[in-house]
N, C-alpha and C positions, 0 to 999 in steps of 0.2 A: 504494500500500500504506500502511495506517495504522500509526502508532506505537502500540504497546500499553503502557499503564502498568498494571502488576499490583500491587495493594497488598500481596499476600502476598510478592512478591519485593522490593518497595521499602522496606517498613516505614513506620510512620505519619509519621515526621519528614520523609521525602522525598515521601510521597504527599499530604500536606496541601496543599502549593502547587499540585499538579495539580488537586485539587478546587476550590480557591478561584479558580484561573484559568479554570476551566471553567464553574462555576455562577455566571454573571454576568448582569446586575448584581444585587447583593444589597442590599435596603434595610437601613438601620441602625436598630436599636432602641437608643436612648440610654436605658438603664434606670436609673431612680432608685429607691433603696431607703433604708431606715434600719436601723441595727443595733438589737439588743435594748436597747442603752444610749441609743438616740436619735441616733446620729451618722449624718448623711446620707452617701450614697454615690452616685456617678454613673459609669457605665461603658458604652462602646459594644459592641454585639454585632451582627455582620453575618449571623448565622444566625438569621433572624427571619421569621415569616410568620403568617398567619391559619390557625388549626387547624379552626375550625368557625364557621358562621354562625348556627346555631340548636342549642344556645345559642352566643352569641358568645364565642369563645375565641381568644386569641393565644398564640404561643409564641416563646421565644428559647432558644438553646442555649449553655450555658456549657461551653467546651472546658476541662476540668479544673475542680476545685472552687475558686471564687473568692469574694470578698467579697459580690458581688451575690447569688449563690446562697445563701450562708450567711445573709444578711440576710432573703431571701425565706422560707427555711425557718424562721427564728426568728420573723418577724412575720406571715407569710402575705400580704404585700402588695407591690406594685411598680407603677411607672408606666413605660410606654414613651413616650418623647418622640421625635417624628420629628426627625431631623437634617436641616438644610438646607445648601445651598451656602454660605451666609453663615457657617455654623458650622464649616466644614471645619477651620480651624486649632485651634479649641477641642476638637473631637471627636478629632482626631489627637493633640493634646497629652494628652488623657485616656487614650489607649491606652498611655501609658507606665506602667510598674509603680509603684504607690504603696504605702507601708506600710499594712498593715491598720489600720483605724480612722481613716484620713485622710478629712476632709471635702473631697471634690474640688470641690464648689461653691465653697467658700472658697479652696482652693488655686489654682484657675484663674480666680477672679473671675467665675463664672457665676451669674447672678441666679436664685434659686429663688423660688417662690411656692407658697402652700398649694394642695393638691389639693382636689377637691370631695368625694370619697368615701373616700379612703385617707390614711394618715398620711404616707407619703413625699411630699416636695414634687415639683412638676413644674418643668421648665425654663421660665422665664418667656418666653424668646424662641422657644421651639418653637411652630410654628403649630398642631400637633395633638398632644395627649397622651392616652394610653389608660390609664385607671386600672383596675388588676386586683387580684383576690383569687386567691391561689394555688389552683389546682385539683389539680395533681399534678406531681411531679418524676419523670421517667423516666430511669433510668440506662442509658446506651448506651455500653458500653466505658468509655473515660475521659472521656466527655462526659455532660452532664445536660440533658435537654430540660425546660424550665420552662414549664408550661402555666398560663395565668391566665384566669379568668372575667372578662370585661369588665364593669365596673360603670358606667363612664361614659367617653365620649369628649368631650374639651373642645377647642374649635376657636376660634382667634382670628378675629374677625369679618372682618378684611381678606382672608382666604383663602376666604371663602364666595362662591359664585356665586349668581345669581338663583334657582336651584332649591334653595338652602339647603344645598348640599353643598360640601365643600372642592374646590378646583380644583388639578389637578396643577401647572399653570404657576405658580400663586401660592405653593404649598407649596415648589416648587423643591427636591425631595428629593435628598439626597446618597446615594450608594451606594458600596459597595466592589466592586472588581474584583479582579484578581490582583496579585501582587507588592505594590508600593507605589502602585498605581494606584487612583484614585477616579473615580467616575462623576458627571458633572454632569447637569443636566436635559436629556434628549434631546428631539428633535422628536416631536410628537404627531400621529398620523393617526387620524381617526375613521372606523370602518368598521361599518356596521350589520350586526347578526347576521342570517343568513338565516332565512327562515320554514321551518317543517317541510316536507319534501318531500312 
């Protein structure tokens, strides 16, 4: 017999851990933005995915209204920097609450570099950065789904394979699991898709 977790009976504070321990692993969008005054911001979001391939759109979800969301609404731009295993301590340190208006790049000693198409800087050590222009923000209860049109994907050359695409092993992406657990790069198995029957 299964244990039933009913959000209507539990309430959001107790149900959130059930969701985050069940929907695993979750890739991390390390989102860089700038405020209307030009102050950089950097924050990790584990509710992140591709929304559309044509046009290319990615999304992350801000659970409650935070600096990243306010900055995106003010400037219309953001960068998703993929977080790697080597960045675990920095990403975790950035999940601590900072005062609004804090430059987290400077506070944590994270090197920023100019992006190609947008004003927010990208994380220099991130192997893949996705530069976005705001498409829309969808309010869902106390959360906000931020959708961005992809203007450019920039990739460090050392993670590109012979076919010109990034490789999973070279990126070594970090992911969030439940509780205080983090996912490291798992084993990869190649399976060819079947032909139409």
